[in-house]
PQR file of N, CA, C, O and H, with PARSE charges and radii, in Angstrom:
ATOM      1  N   MET A   1      -0.036  10.194 -22.801 -0.4000 1.5000
ATOM      2  CA  MET A   1      -0.076   8.961 -22.052 -0.0000 2.0000
ATOM      3  C   MET A   1       0.295   7.793 -22.964  0.5500 1.7000
ATOM      4  O   MET A   1       0.035   7.804 -24.167 -0.5500 1.4000
ATOM      5  N   ALA A   2       0.900   6.807 -22.359 -0.4000 1.5000
ATOM      6  CA  ALA A   2       1.353   5.643 -23.125 -0.0000 2.0000
ATOM      7  C   ALA A   2       0.220   4.631 -23.307  0.5500 1.7000
ATOM      8  O   ALA A   2      -0.665   4.501 -22.461 -0.5500 1.4000
ATOM      9  H   ALA A   2       1.112   6.798 -21.381  0.4000 1.0000
ATOM     10  N   ASN A   3       0.275   3.923 -24.431 -0.4000 1.5000
ATOM     11  CA  ASN A   3      -0.700   2.856 -24.672 -0.0000 2.0000
ATOM     12  C   ASN A   3      -0.352   1.632 -23.834  0.5500 1.7000
ATOM     13  O   ASN A   3       0.827   1.355 -23.615 -0.5500 1.4000
ATOM     14  H   ASN A   3       0.994   4.029 -25.118  0.4000 1.0000
ATOM     15  N   ARG A   4      -1.339   0.905 -23.369 -0.4000 1.5000
ATOM     16  CA  ARG A   4      -1.136  -0.294 -22.550 -0.0000 2.0000
ATOM     17  C   ARG A   4      -1.332  -1.546 -23.395  0.5500 1.7000
ATOM     18  O   ARG A   4      -1.943  -2.507 -22.927 -0.5500 1.4000
ATOM     19  H   ARG A   4      -2.297   1.130 -23.548  0.4000 1.0000
ATOM     20  N   LYS A   5      -0.831  -1.558 -24.627 -0.4000 1.5000
ATOM     21  CA  LYS A   5      -1.012  -2.693 -25.528 -0.0000 2.0000
ATOM     22  C   LYS A   5       0.255  -3.519 -25.624  0.5500 1.7000
ATOM     23  O   LYS A   5       0.568  -4.043 -26.693 -0.5500 1.4000
ATOM     24  H   LYS A   5      -0.335  -0.778 -25.007  0.4000 1.0000
ATOM     25  N   GLY A   6       0.996  -3.646 -24.520 -0.4000 1.5000
ATOM     26  CA  GLY A   6       2.245  -4.389 -24.532 -0.0000 2.0000
ATOM     27  C   GLY A   6       2.006  -5.889 -24.583  0.5500 1.7000
ATOM     28  O   GLY A   6       0.865  -6.351 -24.590 -0.5500 1.4000
ATOM     29  H   GLY A   6       0.742  -3.220 -23.651  0.4000 1.0000
ATOM     30  N   ALA A   7       3.089  -6.636 -24.620 -0.4000 1.5000
ATOM     31  CA  ALA A   7       3.014  -8.085 -24.713 -0.0000 2.0000
ATOM     32  C   ALA A   7       2.743  -8.732 -23.356  0.5500 1.7000
ATOM     33  O   ALA A   7       2.256  -9.861 -23.297 -0.5500 1.4000
ATOM     34  H   ALA A   7       4.016  -6.261 -24.615  0.4000 1.0000
ATOM     35  N   ARG A   8       3.056  -8.022 -22.258 -0.4000 1.5000
ATOM     36  CA  ARG A   8       2.893  -8.617 -20.935 -0.0000 2.0000
ATOM     37  C   ARG A   8       1.488  -8.363 -20.396  0.5500 1.7000
ATOM     38  O   ARG A   8       0.975  -7.246 -20.460 -0.5500 1.4000
ATOM     39  H   ARG A   8       3.452  -7.105 -22.307  0.4000 1.0000
ATOM     40  N   VAL A   9       0.878  -9.421 -19.866 -0.4000 1.5000
ATOM     41  CA  VAL A   9      -0.458  -9.322 -19.289 -0.0000 2.0000
ATOM     42  C   VAL A   9      -0.444  -9.924 -17.887  0.5500 1.7000
ATOM     43  O   VAL A   9       0.354 -10.817 -17.601 -0.5500 1.4000
ATOM     44  H   VAL A   9       1.295 -10.329 -19.815  0.4000 1.0000
ATOM     45  N   THR A  10      -1.312  -9.445 -17.027 -0.4000 1.5000
ATOM     46  CA  THR A  10      -1.448  -9.969 -15.679 -0.0000 2.0000
ATOM     47  C   THR A  10      -2.410 -11.145 -15.705  0.5500 1.7000
ATOM     48  O   THR A  10      -3.495 -11.055 -16.279 -0.5500 1.4000
ATOM     49  H   THR A  10      -1.960  -8.720 -17.260  0.4000 1.0000
ATOM     50  N   VAL A  11      -2.006 -12.264 -15.074 -0.4000 1.5000
ATOM     51  CA  VAL A  11      -2.841 -13.456 -15.023 -0.0000 2.0000
ATOM     52  C   VAL A  11      -3.001 -13.903 -13.575  0.5500 1.7000
ATOM     53  O   VAL A  11      -2.169 -13.600 -12.720 -0.5500 1.4000
ATOM     54  H   VAL A  11      -1.124 -12.338 -14.607  0.4000 1.0000
ATOM     55  N   ILE A  12      -4.084 -14.628 -13.317 -0.4000 1.5000
ATOM     56  CA  ILE A  12      -4.362 -15.165 -11.989 -0.0000 2.0000
ATOM     57  C   ILE A  12      -4.231 -16.676 -12.056  0.5500 1.7000
ATOM     58  O   ILE A  12      -4.836 -17.322 -12.912 -0.5500 1.4000
ATOM     59  H   ILE A  12      -4.760 -14.875 -14.012  0.4000 1.0000
ATOM     60  N   LEU A  13      -3.435 -17.241 -11.145 -0.4000 1.5000
ATOM     61  CA  LEU A  13      -3.247 -18.685 -11.063 -0.0000 2.0000
ATOM     62  C   LEU A  13      -4.044 -19.216  -9.875  0.5500 1.7000
ATOM     63  O   LEU A  13      -3.979 -18.659  -8.779 -0.5500 1.4000
ATOM     64  H   LEU A  13      -2.944 -16.717 -10.450  0.4000 1.0000
ATOM     65  N   GLU A  14      -4.792 -20.289 -10.094 -0.4000 1.5000
ATOM     66  CA  GLU A  14      -5.646 -20.866  -9.052 -0.0000 2.0000
ATOM     67  C   GLU A  14      -5.318 -22.341  -8.887  0.5500 1.7000
ATOM     68  O   GLU A  14      -5.048 -23.030  -9.871 -0.5500 1.4000
ATOM     69  H   GLU A  14      -4.845 -20.741 -10.985  0.4000 1.0000
ATOM     70  N   CYS A  15      -5.337 -22.828  -7.663 -0.4000 1.5000
ATOM     71  CA  CYS A  15      -4.999 -24.217  -7.356 -0.0000 2.0000
ATOM     72  C   CYS A  15      -6.010 -25.161  -8.006  0.5500 1.7000
ATOM     73  O   CYS A  15      -7.213 -25.043  -7.776 -0.5500 1.4000
ATOM     74  H   CYS A  15      -5.556 -22.268  -6.863  0.4000 1.0000
ATOM     75  N   THR A  16      -5.511 -26.106  -8.828 -0.4000 1.5000
ATOM     76  CA  THR A  16      -6.409 -27.035  -9.509 -0.0000 2.0000
ATOM     77  C   THR A  16      -6.834 -28.175  -8.598  0.5500 1.7000
ATOM     78  O   THR A  16      -7.911 -28.737  -8.795 -0.5500 1.4000
ATOM     79  H   THR A  16      -4.533 -26.202  -9.015  0.4000 1.0000
ATOM     80  N   SER A  17      -6.031 -28.533  -7.616 -0.4000 1.5000
ATOM     81  CA  SER A  17      -6.406 -29.640  -6.748 -0.0000 2.0000
ATOM     82  C   SER A  17      -7.483 -29.218  -5.738  0.5500 1.7000
ATOM     83  O   SER A  17      -8.304 -30.052  -5.355 -0.5500 1.4000
ATOM     84  H   SER A  17      -5.156 -28.077  -7.456  0.4000 1.0000
ATOM     85  N   CYS A  18      -7.507 -27.982  -5.304 -0.4000 1.5000
ATOM     86  CA  CYS A  18      -8.571 -27.500  -4.408 -0.0000 2.0000
ATOM     87  C   CYS A  18      -9.916 -27.504  -5.123  0.5500 1.7000
ATOM     88  O   CYS A  18     -10.938 -27.848  -4.528 -0.5500 1.4000
ATOM     89  H   CYS A  18      -6.841 -27.305  -5.615  0.4000 1.0000
ATOM     90  N   ILE A  19      -9.917 -27.126  -6.389 -0.4000 1.5000
ATOM     91  CA  ILE A  19     -11.157 -27.094  -7.161 -0.0000 2.0000
ATOM     92  C   ILE A  19     -11.676 -28.511  -7.366  0.5500 1.7000
ATOM     93  O   ILE A  19     -12.875 -28.767  -7.250 -0.5500 1.4000
ATOM     94  H   ILE A  19      -9.087 -26.846  -6.872  0.4000 1.0000
ATOM     95  N   ARG A  20     -10.758 -29.434  -7.675 -0.4000 1.5000
ATOM     96  CA  ARG A  20     -11.142 -30.808  -7.962 -0.0000 2.0000
ATOM     97  C   ARG A  20     -11.650 -31.528  -6.708  0.5500 1.7000
ATOM     98  O   ARG A  20     -12.648 -32.246  -6.761 -0.5500 1.4000
ATOM     99  H   ARG A  20      -9.784 -29.226  -7.770  0.4000 1.0000
ATOM    100  N   ASN A  21     -10.956 -31.331  -5.579 -0.4000 1.5000
ATOM    101  CA  ASN A  21     -11.306 -32.057  -4.357 -0.0000 2.0000
ATOM    102  C   ASN A  21     -12.315 -31.321  -3.493  0.5500 1.7000
ATOM    103  O   ASN A  21     -12.865 -31.906  -2.560 -0.5500 1.4000
ATOM    104  H   ASN A  21     -10.145 -30.747  -5.536  0.4000 1.0000
ATOM    105  N   GLY A  22     -12.567 -30.067  -3.777 -0.4000 1.5000
ATOM    106  CA  GLY A  22     -13.524 -29.299  -2.983 -0.0000 2.0000
ATOM    107  C   GLY A  22     -13.032 -29.028  -1.578  0.5500 1.7000
ATOM    108  O   GLY A  22     -13.811 -29.116  -0.629 -0.5500 1.4000
ATOM    109  H   GLY A  22     -12.120 -29.591  -4.535  0.4000 1.0000
ATOM    110  N   VAL A  23     -11.753 -28.700  -1.420 -0.4000 1.5000
ATOM    111  CA  VAL A  23     -11.161 -28.460  -0.107 -0.0000 2.0000
ATOM    112  C   VAL A  23     -11.715 -27.160   0.455  0.5500 1.7000
ATOM    113  O   VAL A  23     -11.596 -26.112  -0.179 -0.5500 1.4000
ATOM    114  H   VAL A  23     -11.120 -28.629  -2.191  0.4000 1.0000
ATOM    115  N   LYS A  24     -12.308 -27.214   1.616 -0.4000 1.5000
ATOM    116  CA  LYS A  24     -12.859 -26.023   2.272 -0.0000 2.0000
ATOM    117  C   LYS A  24     -12.449 -26.011   3.737  0.5500 1.7000
ATOM    118  O   LYS A  24     -13.298 -25.833   4.611 -0.5500 1.4000
ATOM    119  H   LYS A  24     -12.405 -28.066   2.131  0.4000 1.0000
ATOM    120  N   LYS A  25     -11.145 -26.200   4.028 -0.4000 1.5000
ATOM    121  CA  LYS A  25     -10.672 -26.209   5.411 -0.0000 2.0000
ATOM    122  C   LYS A  25     -10.761 -24.821   6.032  0.5500 1.7000
ATOM    123  O   LYS A  25     -11.115 -24.675   7.202 -0.5500 1.4000
ATOM    124  H   LYS A  25     -10.455 -26.344   3.318  0.4000 1.0000
ATOM    125  N   VAL A  26     -10.438 -23.812   5.242 -0.4000 1.5000
ATOM    126  CA  VAL A  26     -10.478 -22.431   5.721 -0.0000 2.0000
ATOM    127  C   VAL A  26     -11.539 -21.696   4.912  0.5500 1.7000
ATOM    128  O   VAL A  26     -11.531 -21.796   3.685 -0.5500 1.4000
ATOM    129  H   VAL A  26     -10.150 -23.930   4.292  0.4000 1.0000
ATOM    130  N   PRO A  27     -12.447 -20.963   5.543 -0.5600 1.5000
ATOM    131  CA  PRO A  27     -13.549 -20.348   4.821  0.2800 2.0000
ATOM    132  C   PRO A  27     -13.154 -19.170   3.929  0.5500 1.7000
ATOM    133  O   PRO A  27     -14.027 -18.584   3.289 -0.5500 1.4000
ATOM    134  N   THR A  28     -11.862 -18.800   3.862 -0.4000 1.5000
ATOM    135  CA  THR A  28     -11.484 -17.623   3.083 -0.0000 2.0000
ATOM    136  C   THR A  28     -11.467 -17.877   1.589  0.5500 1.7000
ATOM    137  O   THR A  28     -11.574 -16.921   0.821 -0.5500 1.4000
ATOM    138  H   THR A  28     -11.153 -19.277   4.382  0.4000 1.0000
ATOM    139  N   GLY A  29     -11.337 -19.129   1.129 -0.4000 1.5000
ATOM    140  CA  GLY A  29     -11.393 -19.380  -0.303 -0.0000 2.0000
ATOM    141  C   GLY A  29     -10.299 -20.291  -0.797  0.5500 1.7000
ATOM    142  O   GLY A  29      -9.693 -21.031  -0.023 -0.5500 1.4000
ATOM    143  H   GLY A  29     -11.250 -19.906   1.753  0.4000 1.0000
ATOM    144  N   ILE A  30     -10.048 -20.236  -2.099 -0.4000 1.5000
ATOM    145  CA  ILE A  30      -9.093 -21.097  -2.777 -0.0000 2.0000
ATOM    146  C   ILE A  30      -7.796 -20.327  -2.986  0.5500 1.7000
ATOM    147  O   ILE A  30      -7.811 -19.108  -3.160 -0.5500 1.4000
ATOM    148  H   ILE A  30     -10.541 -19.635  -2.728  0.4000 1.0000
ATOM    149  N   SER A  31      -6.668 -21.046  -2.969 -0.4000 1.5000
ATOM    150  CA  SER A  31      -5.355 -20.434  -3.133 -0.0000 2.0000
ATOM    151  C   SER A  31      -5.218 -19.823  -4.527  0.5500 1.7000
ATOM    152  O   SER A  31      -5.471 -20.491  -5.529 -0.5500 1.4000
ATOM    153  H   SER A  31      -6.656 -22.036  -2.828  0.4000 1.0000
ATOM    154  N   ARG A  32      -4.817 -18.550  -4.586 -0.4000 1.5000
ATOM    155  CA  ARG A  32      -4.627 -17.855  -5.854 -0.0000 2.0000
ATOM    156  C   ARG A  32      -3.346 -17.045  -5.803  0.5500 1.7000
ATOM    157  O   ARG A  32      -2.985 -16.492  -4.763 -0.5500 1.4000
ATOM    158  H   ARG A  32      -4.611 -18.008  -3.771  0.4000 1.0000
ATOM    159  N   TYR A  33      -2.665 -16.980  -6.938 -0.4000 1.5000
ATOM    160  CA  TYR A  33      -1.467 -16.174  -7.108 -0.0000 2.0000
ATOM    161  C   TYR A  33      -1.673 -15.249  -8.299  0.5500 1.7000
ATOM    162  O   TYR A  33      -2.387 -15.588  -9.243 -0.5500 1.4000
ATOM    163  H   TYR A  33      -2.959 -17.429  -7.782  0.4000 1.0000
ATOM    164  N   ILE A  34      -1.042 -14.074  -8.250 -0.4000 1.5000
ATOM    165  CA  ILE A  34      -1.089 -13.132  -9.363 -0.0000 2.0000
ATOM    166  C   ILE A  34       0.322 -13.027  -9.929  0.5500 1.7000
ATOM    167  O   ILE A  34       1.281 -12.839  -9.180 -0.5500 1.4000
ATOM    168  H   ILE A  34      -0.462 -13.798  -7.483  0.4000 1.0000
ATOM    169  N   THR A  35       0.451 -13.147 -11.239 -0.4000 1.5000
ATOM    170  CA  THR A  35       1.745 -13.070 -11.912 -0.0000 2.0000
ATOM    171  C   THR A  35       1.552 -12.460 -13.289  0.5500 1.7000
ATOM    172  O   THR A  35       0.437 -12.095 -13.661 -0.5500 1.4000
ATOM    173  H   THR A  35      -0.328 -13.300 -11.848  0.4000 1.0000
ATOM    174  N   GLN A  36       2.633 -12.348 -14.044 -0.4000 1.5000
ATOM    175  CA  GLN A  36       2.572 -11.808 -15.396 -0.0000 2.0000
ATOM    176  C   GLN A  36       3.143 -12.829 -16.367  0.5500 1.7000
ATOM    177  O   GLN A  36       3.995 -13.641 -16.007 -0.5500 1.4000
ATOM    178  H   GLN A  36       3.539 -12.644 -13.741  0.4000 1.0000
ATOM    179  N   LYS A  37       2.659 -12.776 -17.610 -0.4000 1.5000
ATOM    180  CA  LYS A  37       3.208 -13.625 -18.661 -0.0000 2.0000
ATOM    181  C   LYS A  37       3.310 -12.818 -19.942  0.5500 1.7000
ATOM    182  O   LYS A  37       2.614 -11.818 -20.122 -0.5500 1.4000
ATOM    183  H   LYS A  37       1.967 -12.116 -17.903  0.4000 1.0000
ATOM    184  N   ASN A  38       4.182 -13.265 -20.824 -0.4000 1.5000
ATOM    185  CA  ASN A  38       4.335 -12.643 -22.126 -0.0000 2.0000
ATOM    186  C   ASN A  38       3.354 -13.298 -23.084  0.5500 1.7000
ATOM    187  O   ASN A  38       3.426 -14.503 -23.325 -0.5500 1.4000
ATOM    188  H   ASN A  38       4.747 -14.077 -20.678  0.4000 1.0000
ATOM    189  N   ARG A  39       2.447 -12.517 -23.625 -0.4000 1.5000
ATOM    190  CA  ARG A  39       1.379 -13.027 -24.474 -0.0000 2.0000
ATOM    191  C   ARG A  39       1.907 -13.653 -25.767  0.5500 1.7000
ATOM    192  O   ARG A  39       1.311 -14.597 -26.285 -0.5500 1.4000
ATOM    193  H   ARG A  39       2.388 -11.538 -23.429  0.4000 1.0000
ATOM    194  N   HIS A  40       3.018 -13.135 -26.288 -0.4000 1.5000
ATOM    195  CA  HIS A  40       3.561 -13.630 -27.552 -0.0000 2.0000
ATOM    196  C   HIS A  40       4.334 -14.932 -27.362  0.5500 1.7000
ATOM    197  O   HIS A  40       4.253 -15.819 -28.212 -0.5500 1.4000
ATOM    198  H   HIS A  40       3.502 -12.368 -25.867  0.4000 1.0000
ATOM    199  N   ASN A  41       5.086 -15.068 -26.260 -0.4000 1.5000
ATOM    200  CA  ASN A  41       5.876 -16.277 -26.019 -0.0000 2.0000
ATOM    201  C   ASN A  41       5.048 -17.421 -25.461  0.5500 1.7000
ATOM    202  O   ASN A  41       5.362 -18.584 -25.714 -0.5500 1.4000
ATOM    203  H   ASN A  41       5.152 -14.348 -25.569  0.4000 1.0000
ATOM    204  N   THR A  42       3.997 -17.118 -24.706 -0.4000 1.5000
ATOM    205  CA  THR A  42       3.159 -18.136 -24.071 -0.0000 2.0000
ATOM    206  C   THR A  42       1.699 -17.888 -24.426  0.5500 1.7000
ATOM    207  O   THR A  42       0.965 -17.328 -23.612 -0.5500 1.4000
ATOM    208  H   THR A  42       3.742 -16.173 -24.501  0.4000 1.0000
ATOM    209  N   PRO A  43       1.258 -18.287 -25.613 -0.5600 1.5000
ATOM    210  CA  PRO A  43      -0.125 -17.998 -26.009  0.2800 2.0000
ATOM    211  C   PRO A  43      -1.158 -18.876 -25.298  0.5500 1.7000
ATOM    212  O   PRO A  43      -2.299 -18.450 -25.120 -0.5500 1.4000
ATOM    213  N   ASN A  44      -0.782 -20.098 -24.888 -0.4000 1.5000
ATOM    214  CA  ASN A  44      -1.748 -20.969 -24.213 -0.0000 2.0000
ATOM    215  C   ASN A  44      -1.748 -20.695 -22.711  0.5500 1.7000
ATOM    216  O   ASN A  44      -0.958 -19.891 -22.216 -0.5500 1.4000
ATOM    217  H   ASN A  44       0.145 -20.444 -25.032  0.4000 1.0000
ATOM    218  N   LEU A  45      -2.642 -21.373 -21.993 -0.4000 1.5000
ATOM    219  CA  LEU A  45      -2.809 -21.132 -20.563 -0.0000 2.0000
ATOM    220  C   LEU A  45      -1.568 -21.561 -19.786  0.5500 1.7000
ATOM    221  O   LEU A  45      -0.950 -22.582 -20.087 -0.5500 1.4000
ATOM    222  H   LEU A  45      -3.284 -22.026 -22.395  0.4000 1.0000
ATOM    223  N   LEU A  46      -1.218 -20.763 -18.781 -0.4000 1.5000
ATOM    224  CA  LEU A  46      -0.023 -20.981 -17.984 -0.0000 2.0000
ATOM    225  C   LEU A  46      -0.333 -21.904 -16.816  0.5500 1.7000
ATOM    226  O   LEU A  46      -1.381 -21.773 -16.183 -0.5500 1.4000
ATOM    227  H   LEU A  46      -1.721 -19.934 -18.536  0.4000 1.0000
ATOM    228  N   GLU A  47       0.575 -22.844 -16.523 -0.4000 1.5000
ATOM    229  CA  GLU A  47       0.460 -23.719 -15.359 -0.0000 2.0000
ATOM    230  C   GLU A  47       1.803 -23.763 -14.653  0.5500 1.7000
ATOM    231  O   GLU A  47       2.824 -24.070 -15.267 -0.5500 1.4000
ATOM    232  H   GLU A  47       1.426 -22.951 -17.038  0.4000 1.0000
ATOM    233  N   LEU A  48       1.802 -23.450 -13.340 -0.4000 1.5000
ATOM    234  CA  LEU A  48       3.016 -23.462 -12.540 -0.0000 2.0000
ATOM    235  C   LEU A  48       2.777 -24.260 -11.269  0.5500 1.7000
ATOM    236  O   LEU A  48       1.647 -24.363 -10.793 -0.5500 1.4000
ATOM    237  H   LEU A  48       0.973 -23.200 -12.841  0.4000 1.0000
ATOM    238  N   ILE A  49       3.850 -24.823 -10.722 -0.4000 1.5000
ATOM    239  CA  ILE A  49       3.749 -25.530  -9.449 -0.0000 2.0000
ATOM    240  C   ILE A  49       4.044 -24.523  -8.341  0.5500 1.7000
ATOM    241  O   ILE A  49       5.146 -23.981  -8.257 -0.5500 1.4000
ATOM    242  H   ILE A  49       4.768 -24.739 -11.109  0.4000 1.0000
ATOM    243  N   LYS A  50       3.046 -24.282  -7.496 -0.4000 1.5000
ATOM    244  CA  LYS A  50       3.156 -23.330  -6.395 -0.0000 2.0000
ATOM    245  C   LYS A  50       2.665 -23.996  -5.116  0.5500 1.7000
ATOM    246  O   LYS A  50       2.039 -25.054  -5.166 -0.5500 1.4000
ATOM    247  H   LYS A  50       2.151 -24.723  -7.564  0.4000 1.0000
ATOM    248  N   PHE A  51       2.949 -23.377  -3.964 -0.4000 1.5000
ATOM    249  CA  PHE A  51       2.503 -23.919  -2.683 -0.0000 2.0000
ATOM    250  C   PHE A  51       1.078 -23.478  -2.400  0.5500 1.7000
ATOM    251  O   PHE A  51       0.747 -22.297  -2.513 -0.5500 1.4000
ATOM    252  H   PHE A  51       3.458 -22.517  -3.923  0.4000 1.0000
ATOM    253  N   CYS A  52       0.240 -24.435  -2.030 -0.4000 1.5000
ATOM    254  CA  CYS A  52      -1.150 -24.146  -1.664 -0.0000 2.0000
ATOM    255  C   CYS A  52      -1.287 -24.274  -0.149  0.5500 1.7000
ATOM    256  O   CYS A  52      -1.097 -25.366   0.386 -0.5500 1.4000
ATOM    257  H   CYS A  52       0.509 -25.394  -1.938  0.4000 1.0000
ATOM    258  N   PRO A  53      -1.611 -23.187   0.558 -0.5600 1.5000
ATOM    259  CA  PRO A  53      -1.742 -23.266   2.018  0.2800 2.0000
ATOM    260  C   PRO A  53      -2.977 -24.043   2.481  0.5500 1.7000
ATOM    261  O   PRO A  53      -3.054 -24.426   3.649 -0.5500 1.4000
ATOM    262  N   TYR A  54      -3.936 -24.280   1.595 -0.4000 1.5000
ATOM    263  CA  TYR A  54      -5.138 -25.021   1.968 -0.0000 2.0000
ATOM    264  C   TYR A  54      -4.932 -26.527   1.820  0.5500 1.7000
ATOM    265  O   TYR A  54      -5.501 -27.310   2.581 -0.5500 1.4000
ATOM    266  H   TYR A  54      -3.873 -23.969   0.647  0.4000 1.0000
ATOM    267  N   CYS A  55      -4.111 -26.938   0.834 -0.4000 1.5000
ATOM    268  CA  CYS A  55      -3.776 -28.361   0.654 -0.0000 2.0000
ATOM    269  C   CYS A  55      -2.536 -28.735   1.452  0.5500 1.7000
ATOM    270  O   CYS A  55      -2.272 -29.919   1.663 -0.5500 1.4000
ATOM    271  H   CYS A  55      -3.649 -26.302   0.217  0.4000 1.0000
ATOM    272  N   TYR A  56      -1.768 -27.740   1.901 -0.4000 1.5000
ATOM    273  CA  TYR A  56      -0.512 -27.926   2.635 -0.0000 2.0000
ATOM    274  C   TYR A  56       0.530 -28.677   1.821  0.5500 1.7000
ATOM    275  O   TYR A  56       1.270 -29.490   2.376 -0.5500 1.4000
ATOM    276  H   TYR A  56      -1.982 -26.779   1.729  0.4000 1.0000
ATOM    277  N   LYS A  57       0.607 -28.421   0.504 -0.4000 1.5000
ATOM    278  CA  LYS A  57       1.629 -29.031  -0.337 -0.0000 2.0000
ATOM    279  C   LYS A  57       1.755 -28.233  -1.638  0.5500 1.7000
ATOM    280  O   LYS A  57       0.956 -27.338  -1.912 -0.5500 1.4000
ATOM    281  H   LYS A  57       0.006 -27.760   0.054  0.4000 1.0000
ATOM    282  N   HIS A  58       2.768 -28.573  -2.427 -0.4000 1.5000
ATOM    283  CA  HIS A  58       2.966 -27.941  -3.725 -0.0000 2.0000
ATOM    284  C   HIS A  58       2.049 -28.612  -4.738  0.5500 1.7000
ATOM    285  O   HIS A  58       2.069 -29.833  -4.892 -0.5500 1.4000
ATOM    286  H   HIS A  58       3.417 -29.300  -2.205  0.4000 1.0000
ATOM    287  N   THR A  59       1.250 -27.811  -5.424 -0.4000 1.5000
ATOM    288  CA  THR A  59       0.297 -28.331  -6.407 -0.0000 2.0000
ATOM    289  C   THR A  59       0.382 -27.502  -7.685  0.5500 1.7000
ATOM    290  O   THR A  59       1.042 -26.464  -7.722 -0.5500 1.4000
ATOM    291  H   THR A  59       1.234 -26.819  -5.299  0.4000 1.0000
ATOM    292  N   ILE A  60      -0.288 -27.969  -8.719 -0.4000 1.5000
ATOM    293  CA  ILE A  60      -0.328 -27.245  -9.980 -0.0000 2.0000
ATOM    294  C   ILE A  60      -1.372 -26.138  -9.883  0.5500 1.7000
ATOM    295  O   ILE A  60      -2.526 -26.378  -9.531 -0.5500 1.4000
ATOM    296  H   ILE A  60      -0.824 -28.813  -8.689  0.4000 1.0000
ATOM    297  N   HIS A  61      -0.945 -24.935 -10.200 -0.4000 1.5000
ATOM    298  CA  HIS A  61      -1.836 -23.768 -10.240 -0.0000 2.0000
ATOM    299  C   HIS A  61      -1.991 -23.386 -11.698  0.5500 1.7000
ATOM    300  O   HIS A  61      -1.006 -23.123 -12.387 -0.5500 1.4000
ATOM    301  H   HIS A  61      -0.007 -24.739 -10.486  0.4000 1.0000
ATOM    302  N   GLY A  62      -3.231 -23.357 -12.169 -0.4000 1.5000
ATOM    303  CA  GLY A  62      -3.511 -23.043 -13.567 -0.0000 2.0000
ATOM    304  C   GLY A  62      -4.104 -21.667 -13.725  0.5500 1.7000
ATOM    305  O   GLY A  62      -4.728 -21.134 -12.808 -0.5500 1.4000
ATOM    306  H   GLY A  62      -4.032 -23.571 -11.610  0.4000 1.0000
ATOM    307  N   GLU A  63      -3.905 -21.096 -14.895 -0.4000 1.5000
ATOM    308  CA  GLU A  63      -4.419 -19.767 -15.211 -0.0000 2.0000
ATOM    309  C   GLU A  63      -5.946 -19.830 -15.363  0.5500 1.7000
ATOM    310  O   GLU A  63      -6.490 -20.757 -15.963 -0.5500 1.4000
ATOM    311  H   GLU A  63      -3.398 -21.529 -15.640  0.4000 1.0000
ATOM    312  N   ILE A  64      -6.619 -18.815 -14.802 -0.4000 1.5000
ATOM    313  CA  ILE A  64      -8.076 -18.734 -14.934 -0.0000 2.0000
ATOM    314  C   ILE A  64      -8.419 -17.512 -15.761  0.5500 1.7000
ATOM    315  O   ILE A  64      -7.625 -16.578 -15.871 -0.5500 1.4000
ATOM    316  H   ILE A  64      -6.177 -18.061 -14.315  0.4000 1.0000
ATOM    317  N   LYS A  65      -9.593 -17.528 -16.333 -0.4000 1.5000
ATOM    318  CA  LYS A  65     -10.079 -16.401 -17.121 -0.0000 2.0000
ATOM    319  C   LYS A  65     -10.590 -15.329 -16.182  0.5500 1.7000
ATOM    320  O   LYS A  65     -11.135 -15.636 -15.123 -0.5500 1.4000
ATOM    321  H   LYS A  65     -10.238 -18.287 -16.244  0.4000 1.0000
ATOM    322  N   LYS A  66     -10.415 -14.063 -16.566 -0.4000 1.5000
ATOM    323  CA  LYS A  66     -10.910 -12.959 -15.746 -0.0000 2.0000
ATOM    324  C   LYS A  66     -12.371 -12.724 -15.994  0.5500 1.7000
ATOM    325  O   LYS A  66     -12.963 -11.830 -15.390 -0.5500 1.4000
ATOM    326  H   LYS A  66      -9.972 -13.813 -17.427  0.4000 1.0000
TER
END
């Protein structure tokens, strides 16, 4: 079996504006995306602009700790 010690890791991105404003329009939770990043090229936390269905606009989604 192969070792899973590669440079790519799976990260979860969560909407920062929902957390800050406490948006609870839909009881299912906060907008989250799953993506991958290269640990060697991007050592700090990842932030991307994605669409949040709870805020109904494009917002900054930041990486959260597992």
